[in-house]
C-alpha positions in Angstrom: 109.0 113.7 122.8 110.8 114.2 119.8 111.9 110.4 119.7 108.2 109.5 120.1 107.4 112.0 117.1 109.9 110.4 115.1 108.8 106.9 115.8 105.0 107.6 115.1 105.8 109.7 111.8 107.9 106.7 110.4 105.6 103.9 111.7 103.0 102.0 109.9 100.1 104.2 111.4 100.7 107.2 109.1 101.0 104.9 106.0 97.9 103.1 106.6 96.3 106.6 107.3 98.2 108.0 104.1 96.9 105.0 102.1 93.3 105.1 103.6 93.3 108.7 102.1 94.4 107.9 98.9 92.2 104.7 98.6 89.2 107.1 99.2 89.8 109.3 96.3 90.8 106.3 94.0 87.6 104.2 95.2 85.5 107.4 94.3 87.1 107.8 90.9 87.3 104.3 89.9 83.7 103.5 90.8 82.3 106.8 89.2 84.6 106.2 86.1 83.5 102.5 85.7 80.0 103.4 86.5 79.7 106.3 83.9 81.7 104.1 81.2 79.6 101.0 81.7 76.3 103.0 82.0 77.4 104.9 78.6 78.2 101.4 76.9 82.0 102.4 76.3 84.6 99.9 75.5 87.1 98.8 78.3 89.8 101.1 77.4 88.1 104.4 77.2 86.3 103.7 80.5 89.4 102.6 82.3 91.0 105.5 81.1 88.1 107.8 82.6 88.4 105.7 85.8 92.2 106.3 86.3 91.8 110.1 85.4 88.9 110.5 87.8 90.9 108.5 90.7 93.8 111.1 90.4 91.3 113.9 90.2 89.6 112.9 93.3 92.7 111.8 94.9 94.4 115.2 94.5 91.2 116.9 95.3 90.9 115.4 98.7 94.4 116.4 99.7 93.9 120.1 98.1 90.6 120.6 100.1 92.7 119.8 103.3 95.7 121.9 102.5 93.7 124.9 101.2 91.8 124.8 104.3 95.2 125.1 106.2 95.6 128.6 104.4 97.9 127.6 101.7 97.4 129.3 98.2 96.2 127.2 95.5 99.7 126.7 93.6 101.2 125.9 96.7 98.6 123.6 97.6 98.6 121.8 93.9 102.2 121.3 94.4 101.8 119.7 97.9 99.3 117.5 96.6 101.2 116.5 93.4 104.1 115.5 95.7 102.2 113.9 98.4 99.9 111.8 96.1 101.2 110.8 92.6 103.3 108.0 93.4 100.6 106.7 95.8 97.9 107.0 93.5 100.1 105.6 90.6 100.8 102.5 92.4 97.3 102.0 93.7 95.9 102.5 90.1 98.3 100.2 88.5 97.7 97.3 90.9 93.7 97.9 91.0 93.6 98.0 87.1 96.1 95.3 86.8 94.1 93.0 89.0 90.8 93.8 87.1 92.4 93.4 83.7 93.7 89.8 84.9 90.7 88.8 86.5 88.7 86.5 84.0 85.4 88.3 82.7 85.9 91.3 85.3 86.4 93.9 82.4 83.1 92.5 80.7 81.1 92.6 83.6 78.1 94.8 83.9 77.0 97.1 86.6 74.2 94.7 87.9 76.9 91.8 88.2 78.2 90.8 91.4 81.4 90.1 89.6 81.6 94.1 88.9 81.4 95.1 92.5 83.3 92.0 93.9 86.2 92.3 91.6 86.5 96.1 91.9 86.4 96.0 95.9 88.9 93.0 95.8 91.2 94.9 93.3 91.2 97.9 95.7 91.8 95.9 98.9 95.1 94.6 97.1 96.1 97.8 95.9 95.8 99.2 99.2 97.8 96.4 100.8 100.6 97.0 98.0 100.5 100.6 98.6 100.8 101.0 102.3 104.8 100.0 102.3 105.1 102.6 99.6 103.8 105.2 101.7 105.6 104.0 104.5 108.8 104.3 102.5 108.0 107.8 101.3 106.9 109.0 104.9 110.0 107.7 106.2 112.0 109.9 103.8 110.1 113.0 104.3 108.1 112.8 101.2 104.4 111.8 100.2 102.0 112.5 103.0 104.6 113.5 105.3 104.7 116.8 103.5 100.8 117.2 103.7 101.2 116.5 107.6 102.8 119.8 108.3 99.7 121.4 107.1 97.2 119.6 109.5 98.6 121.4 112.6 
């Protein structure tokens, strides 16, 4: 049993699950930030900053919610969320925003443009693919979502 637990905790499935969790928070924040900034007619830089801030906020919030449910106090839960998600969200945001910044005309696309939604969706998929190995590496070292996992039992 111990060998099976060790194998599954360091395999790809926990990394994919952790990255999907991260992707959910990042996507909520990214979409909300881009929609708000674009709807308000903001320039690209403040819109992107808002999207990144919201991605971190929602990413951390999803982890906090689960860890608080497990009975941890807020300060301890916040430390767990920061330890579990910071690198994962940072990599995801770097890749996601990098793809959009390099994609011709994506930064100037409006909410009604297919390019806006297509570039955002594809950039998140690329960020997911890049972030899975990062999470696998962290989990394999007892870091990242391996820290959160102990509070789900």
